[in-house]
C-alpha positions in Angstrom: -47.1 4.9 -34.5 -43.9 2.9 -35.3 -44.5 0.4 -32.5 -48.1 -0.2 -33.6 -47.0 -0.5 -37.2 -44.2 -2.9 -36.5 -46.5 -5.1 -34.4 -49.1 -5.2 -37.1 -46.5 -6.1 -39.8 -45.3 -8.9 -37.6 -48.8 -10.3 -36.9 -49.9 -10.0 -40.6 -47.0 -12.3 -41.6 -46.8 -11.2 -45.2 -50.4 -10.4 -45.8 -50.5 -7.1 -47.7 -54.1 -5.8 -48.0 -54.7 -2.6 -50.1 -58.2 -2.0 -48.6 -59.3 -1.5 -45.0 -62.9 -1.3 -43.6 -64.0 0.5 -40.5 -67.1 -1.2 -38.9 -69.7 0.9 -37.2 -72.1 0.3 -34.3 -73.6 -3.2 -34.5 -71.8 -4.1 -37.7 -68.9 -6.0 -36.2 -70.4 -9.3 -37.4 -68.7 -8.8 -40.8 -65.4 -10.0 -39.3 -66.9 -13.5 -39.0 -66.7 -13.7 -42.8 -63.0 -13.1 -42.9 -61.1 -16.3 -43.8 -57.8 -17.2 -42.0 -58.5 -14.3 -39.7 -55.8 -12.8 -37.5 -57.3 -10.8 -34.6 -55.4 -8.1 -32.8 -56.8 -6.2 -29.9 -56.5 -2.4 -30.1 -55.0 -2.7 -26.6 -51.9 -4.2 -28.3 -51.5 -1.3 -30.6 -50.3 2.0 -29.1 -52.4 5.0 -30.2 -55.4 2.9 -31.3 -58.7 4.0 -29.9 -60.3 2.6 -26.8 -64.0 2.7 -27.6 -66.4 2.6 -24.7 -69.4 2.2 -26.9 -71.2 -1.2 -26.9 -71.2 -2.7 -30.3 -67.6 -1.8 -31.0 -65.3 -4.7 -30.3 -62.0 -2.8 -30.5 -59.9 -5.1 -32.6 -58.1 -5.4 -35.9 -59.1 -8.4 -38.0 -57.0 -9.2 -41.0 -57.3 -12.0 -43.5 -59.2 -12.7 -46.8 -62.7 -11.4 -47.5 -64.3 -12.9 -50.6 -60.8 -14.1 -51.5 -59.2 -10.7 -51.3 -56.8 -9.5 -48.6 -58.5 -7.1 -46.2 -57.9 -5.4 -42.9 -61.0 -4.6 -40.8 -61.2 -2.2 -37.8 -64.0 -3.5 -35.6 -64.8 -0.4 -33.6 -64.0 3.3 -33.7 -63.5 6.2 -31.3 -66.2 8.9 -31.4 -65.8 12.6 -30.9 -68.4 12.5 -28.1 -66.3 10.0 -26.1 -63.1 12.1 -25.8 -63.8 15.5 -27.2 -61.1 14.8 -29.8 -62.1 14.8 -33.4 -58.7 13.4 -34.4 -58.9 10.3 -32.1 -58.8 8.0 -35.1 -55.7 9.7 -36.6 -53.1 7.3 -35.1 -55.0 4.2 -36.4 -55.4 5.7 -39.9 -51.7 6.7 -40.0 -50.8 3.1 -39.3 -53.1 1.9 -42.1 -51.4 4.3 -44.5 -48.0 3.1 -43.2 -49.0 -0.5 -44.0 -49.7 0.4 -47.6 -53.5 0.7 -47.4 -54.7 2.9 -50.2 -58.4 2.5 -50.0 -60.7 2.9 -47.0 -64.4 1.8 -46.8 -66.2 3.2 -43.8 -69.5 2.0 -42.4 -71.8 3.4 -39.8 -75.3 3.1 -38.2 -77.4 6.2 -39.0 -80.8 7.7 -38.6 -82.8 8.5 -41.8 -84.2 11.9 -42.6 -86.0 10.5 -45.6 -89.3 8.7 -44.8 -88.8 6.5 -47.9 -85.5 5.2 -46.5 -86.5 3.2 -43.5 -84.8 1.0 -41.0 -82.8 -1.8 -42.6 -81.9 0.3 -45.6 -78.3 0.8 -46.9 -77.2 4.3 -48.1 -74.1 5.0 -50.1 -72.7 8.3 -48.9 -72.2 10.7 -51.8 -71.2 13.8 -49.7 -71.4 15.0 -46.1 -72.2 18.0 -44.0 -70.0 18.7 -40.9 -72.4 20.1 -38.3 -70.3 19.2 -35.3 -68.4 22.5 -35.0 -65.1 20.6 -35.0 -62.5 19.2 -37.4 -59.8 16.6 -36.9 -57.2 18.8 -38.7 -57.5 21.7 -36.2 -54.0 22.2 -34.9 -52.2 20.5 -37.8 -49.2 22.8 -38.4 -48.5 22.0 -42.1 -50.3 23.5 -45.1 -51.5 19.9 -45.8 -54.3 20.8 -43.4 -56.1 22.6 -46.3 -57.6 19.4 -47.7 -59.9 19.7 -50.7 -63.2 17.8 -50.1 -64.9 18.5 -53.4 -64.7 14.8 -54.2 -64.1 13.4 -50.7 -65.9 10.2 -51.7 -64.1 8.4 -54.5 -66.1 8.1 -57.7 -64.4 4.8 -58.6 -65.2 3.2 -55.3 -68.7 4.5 -55.3 -69.2 3.0 -58.7 -67.9 -0.4 -57.6 -70.4 -0.4 -54.7 -73.3 0.6 -56.9 -72.4 -2.1 -59.5 -72.2 -4.7 -56.7 -75.6 -3.7 -55.3 -77.1 -4.1 -58.8 -75.4 -7.5 -59.4 -76.7 -8.8 -56.1 -80.2 -7.3 -56.5 -79.7 -5.4 -53.2 -81.5 -2.1 -52.7 -79.0 0.8 -52.3 -80.0 4.4 -51.6 -77.6 7.3 -52.2 -77.4 10.5 -50.2 -75.8 13.0 -47.9 -74.7 12.2 -44.4 -74.8 14.9 -41.7 -72.4 14.6 -38.8 -73.7 15.7 -35.4 -71.3 15.6 -32.4 -73.6 13.5 -30.2 -73.8 11.7 -27.8 -77.5 12.8 -27.4 -79.7 12.1 -30.4 -80.9 15.0 -32.5 -84.1 17.0 -31.8 -87.0 17.1 -34.2 -86.1 20.7 -35.0 -82.6 19.7 -35.8 -83.9 17.0 -38.1 -86.2 19.5 -39.9 -83.1 21.7 -40.4 -81.0 18.8 -41.6 -83.7 18.0 -44.3 -83.7 21.6 -45.4 -79.9 21.6 -45.6 -80.0 18.6 -47.9 -79.1 15.8 -45.6 -80.6 12.3 -46.1 -79.1 10.7 -43.0 -77.6 11.8 -39.7 -75.1 10.3 -37.4 -72.2 10.8 -34.9 -69.1 9.4 -36.7 -67.4 8.8 -40.1 -66.8 12.4 -41.2 -63.6 12.9 -39.1 -62.3 9.6 -40.6 -63.1 10.8 -44.1 -61.2 14.0 -43.6 -58.2 12.3 -42.0 -58.1 9.7 -44.7 -58.1 12.3 -47.5 -55.4 14.1 -45.5 -53.4 10.9 -45.7 -54.0 10.4 -49.4 -56.4 7.4 -49.1 -59.3 6.9 -51.4 -62.6 6.8 -49.4 -66.1 5.3 -49.7 -68.7 5.1 -47.0 -72.0 3.5 -46.4 -74.7 4.0 -43.7 -76.9 1.3 -42.4 -80.2 2.9 -41.4 -81.3 1.8 -38.0 -84.2 4.3 -37.4 -86.2 7.2 -38.7 -84.8 10.3 -37.1 -86.2 12.3 -34.2 -89.8 13.6 -34.7 -90.6 11.4 -37.7 -92.4 8.7 -35.8 -93.1 10.1 -32.3 -91.0 7.3 -30.7 -88.1 8.1 -28.4 -84.7 7.0 -29.9 -82.2 4.8 -28.1 -78.8 3.2 -28.7 -80.4 -0.2 -28.0 -82.6 0.4 -31.1 -79.4 1.1 -33.1 -77.8 -2.2 -31.9 -81.0 -4.2 -32.6 -81.5 -2.9 -36.1 -78.0 -2.6 -37.4 -77.7 -6.3 -38.2 -80.7 -6.1 -40.5 -79.2 -3.5 -42.8 -75.7 -4.9 -42.0 -76.6 -8.2 -43.7 -77.5 -6.3 -46.9 -74.4 -4.3 -46.7 -72.3 -7.4 -46.2 -73.8 -8.9 -49.4 -72.8 -5.8 -51.3 -69.3 -5.7 -49.9 -68.7 -9.4 -50.6 -69.5 -8.7 -54.2 -67.3 -5.6 -54.3 -64.3 -7.6 -53.0 -65.1 -10.6 -55.2 -65.2 -8.4 -58.3 -62.1 -6.5 -57.3 -61.7 -2.8 -56.4 -60.6 -0.2 -58.9 -56.9 0.5 -58.8 -56.7 4.2 -59.7 -55.4 6.5 -57.0 -55.9 10.2 -56.0 -53.8 12.3 -53.8 -54.7 14.5 -50.9 
């Protein structure tokens, strides 16, 4: 961790962002809106993930977004790639070491709600961990018993909702259900997810939320809906569809996030 942290501090050259974003599948285009961007490959940072999923560039991009210092992680590691739910832990520990206090996560997801179609943006209000794993398994300290009653920070969620209204951008709210992947869900699993209260399903984000709360970071997360989930249309799902549709909702999410950063994020903090 120290080597990666020292390298980032040197490359950032005095830039001190308080907020980081993790960009999901097909959403890496947001980095093109970063001014005075410094790009650092994950390969330069010991412990950072090596994502083998197309649509994940695998780089840190730091600079100013809507005039505010920011650090973006373009790409993440998924549980299904390595069988390690804690694969993002070293990267998040480095963010915390840099002084990052707020983390906004994004992902591409399938919708369980027929009224929330492809191209929609959903603010995650809560999650269901259906993976059978947890990134804190094996953590020896009692800090592993992280409370998740308010995993998604109310202040950050309010800022995102306010920005959506100010930009007249449609924003859904709902519960995200984490499946391990890599295969897509079955129609039966989607019917189950709906009964359990999920609005969207996906293969990421939840481990990062748990790790971020473990590290004391405030968290918000948004899903870009790329498809209706299995069994809802009769069509077979594919990762290509995810990549093709992510930029549609991604543009809407970018509009919201630009306004969030322009208006300024709330400063209150919570502890893990």
